[in-house]
C-alpha positions in Angstrom: 57.9 -53.0 -62.5 54.8 -53.8 -60.6 51.8 -51.4 -60.4 50.5 -50.2 -57.0 47.5 -52.0 -55.7 45.5 -48.8 -55.6 46.1 -45.8 -57.9 47.6 -42.9 -56.1 49.0 -44.9 -53.2 52.4 -46.4 -52.7 52.8 -50.1 -52.1 53.7 -49.4 -48.5 50.7 -47.0 -47.8 47.6 -48.6 -46.3 44.5 -48.1 -48.4 41.9 -45.8 -46.8 38.9 -47.5 -45.3 35.7 -47.3 -47.2 33.0 -44.8 -46.2 30.9 -47.6 -44.7 33.7 -48.8 -42.5 34.5 -45.3 -41.1 31.3 -45.0 -39.0 30.3 -48.2 -37.3 27.8 -46.6 -34.7 26.3 -43.5 -33.0 28.8 -41.4 -31.1 28.3 -41.6 -27.3 27.9 -37.8 -26.9 24.9 -37.8 -29.2 23.3 -40.5 -27.1 23.9 -38.5 -23.9 22.5 -35.3 -25.4 19.4 -37.1 -26.7 18.8 -38.6 -23.3 19.1 -35.2 -21.6 16.6 -33.6 -23.9 14.1 -36.4 -23.3 14.5 -36.1 -19.6 14.0 -32.3 -19.7 10.8 -32.6 -21.8 9.4 -35.3 -19.4 10.2 -33.2 -16.4 8.6 -30.1 -17.9 5.4 -32.0 -18.7 5.3 -33.4 -15.2 5.8 -30.0 -13.6 3.3 -28.3 -15.9 0.7 -30.9 -15.0 1.1 -30.7 -11.3 -1.8 -29.0 -9.4 -0.8 -25.5 -8.2 -1.9 -24.8 -4.7 -3.4 -21.3 -4.5 -2.6 -19.3 -1.4 -5.6 -18.5 0.8 -7.3 -15.2 0.1 -9.7 -12.9 2.1 -11.9 -9.9 1.5 -10.8 -6.4 2.4 -12.3 -3.0 1.8 -11.2 -0.3 -0.6 -12.7 3.2 -0.4 -14.9 3.9 -3.4 -15.1 7.6 -2.7 -13.3 10.2 -0.5 -14.1 9.7 3.2 -14.1 12.7 5.5 -12.7 12.6 9.0 -15.4 12.9 11.6 -18.0 11.5 9.3 -19.4 7.9 9.1 -17.5 5.7 6.8 -18.5 6.1 3.1 -18.9 3.8 0.2 -16.3 1.0 -0.3 -15.8 -2.0 -2.5 -14.7 -5.5 -1.2 -11.7 -6.9 -3.0 -9.8 -10.2 -2.6 -6.2 -10.1 -1.4 -3.7 -12.7 0.0 -4.6 -13.6 3.6 -1.3 -12.4 4.9 -2.2 -8.8 3.7 -5.8 -9.1 4.9 -4.6 -9.6 8.4 -3.5 -6.0 8.6 -6.7 -4.6 7.0 -10.1 -3.8 8.5 -12.8 -6.5 8.2 -15.4 -5.1 5.7 -18.1 -6.4 8.1 -16.8 -4.1 10.9 -16.8 -0.8 9.0 -20.5 0.0 9.3 -21.2 2.5 12.0 -17.5 3.5 12.4 -16.4 7.1 12.2 -13.5 8.0 9.9 -10.5 9.1 11.8 -8.6 10.8 8.9 -9.5 12.3 5.6 -9.1 9.3 3.2 -9.1 9.6 -0.7 -10.8 7.0 -2.9 -8.9 3.9 -3.8 -7.3 3.3 -0.4 -7.2 -0.1 1.5 -9.0 0.5 4.7 -7.0 -0.3 7.8 -8.2 -0.2 11.4 -6.1 2.9 12.0 -8.3 4.9 9.6 -11.4 4.2 11.7 -12.4 5.7 14.9 -14.9 4.3 17.5 -18.5 3.8 16.4 -20.6 6.9 16.2 -22.0 7.7 19.6 -19.5 5.8 21.7 -19.0 7.6 25.0 -15.8 8.3 26.9 -13.6 7.8 23.9 -11.6 10.1 21.6 -13.3 10.9 18.4 -12.8 13.3 15.5 -14.7 16.5 14.7 -14.6 18.8 11.7 -14.7 22.5 12.5 -14.9 25.6 10.3 -11.7 27.7 10.6 -9.9 30.5 8.8 -7.1 28.7 6.9 -5.9 31.8 4.9 -2.7 32.0 6.9 -1.7 28.5 5.9 0.6 28.2 2.8 -0.5 26.2 -0.2 -1.8 23.5 -0.4 -3.4 24.2 3.0 -3.8 22.1 6.1 -3.8 18.3 5.6 -3.9 15.2 7.7 -0.7 15.0 9.8 -0.1 18.8 9.7 0.9 20.2 13.0 -1.2 23.3 13.6 -1.8 26.2 16.0 -5.5 26.5 16.6 -6.5 29.9 18.0 -9.3 32.5 18.2 -7.2 35.3 16.7 -4.3 35.1 14.2 -1.1 35.3 16.2 -2.9 35.0 19.5 -2.6 32.4 22.2 -3.3 28.8 21.2 -6.5 27.1 22.0 -4.6 24.0 21.1 -1.4 22.9 19.3 -2.6 19.7 17.5 -1.7 17.2 14.8 -4.7 17.5 12.4 -6.6 14.4 11.3 -7.6 16.3 8.2 -8.1 19.7 6.7 -9.1 21.7 3.7 -9.7 25.3 2.8 -12.0 26.7 5.5 -12.0 23.7 7.8 -9.9 21.4 10.0 -10.4 18.0 11.6 -9.0 17.2 15.1 -8.9 14.3 17.4 -10.7 15.2 20.7 -12.1 13.6 23.8 -15.6 14.9 25.0 -14.2 17.7 27.1 -11.9 18.9 24.3 -14.8 18.7 21.9 -16.9 21.0 24.1 -13.9 23.5 24.4 -13.4 23.6 20.7 -17.1 24.1 20.0 -17.4 26.9 22.6 -14.3 28.7 21.2 -15.6 28.4 17.6 -19.0 29.8 18.7 -17.5 32.8 20.6 -14.6 33.9 18.4 -14.3 31.6 15.4 -11.1 29.6 14.8 -7.9 30.5 13.0 -5.2 28.0 12.2 -1.6 28.3 11.0 1.4 26.0 10.9 2.9 25.3 14.3 6.5 26.3 14.8 8.9 23.4 15.8 9.2 24.8 19.4 5.4 25.1 19.8 3.2 28.1 20.6 2.0 29.7 23.9 -1.4 28.3 24.9 -4.2 30.3 26.4 -4.7 30.0 30.1 -8.4 30.0 29.7 -10.8 30.0 26.8 -13.0 33.1 26.6 -11.6 34.4 29.9 
């Protein structure tokens, strides 16, 4: 009786390969993964090192305090914004001498729509602030964009039915041409002004002021 060539194995069973013979090289998937990692690192370094082109910028104005309609433009600060946005804003160099067209709070980007014509320009619409009784107006009172009846007596015929450029307790701001400005001033001097919210279907206007 002969003994098996290797203990634990039959004569017909092949002997297992030695540990050194099982792995004869690096598996292909490991090579592929390593190459991919190297490629990603190289690409990231290249992208990080590329010069980034900054978009063009321009200066615009931001109100540094509340501006009142009918008054010269107040203090503002120049800030930098992308040029695409700056194209819709007022040039800071053009603000000096302009009259504010609406009440504007602090911290607002100044657009051309917020500015009226330069003070003293003739033949153009401008804005004026007038004292008026606003007690009939519900809280928080008249504001820019409010549709108002302006009259000499509460409930009386309307001197005007106007969209206000601004307002506060005891005053309103309206857009007027020179003739309208004179009419408002005359009515305010004769009777004083009272304002209240305009109904959707309007309000009867006076045939003549002071007549």
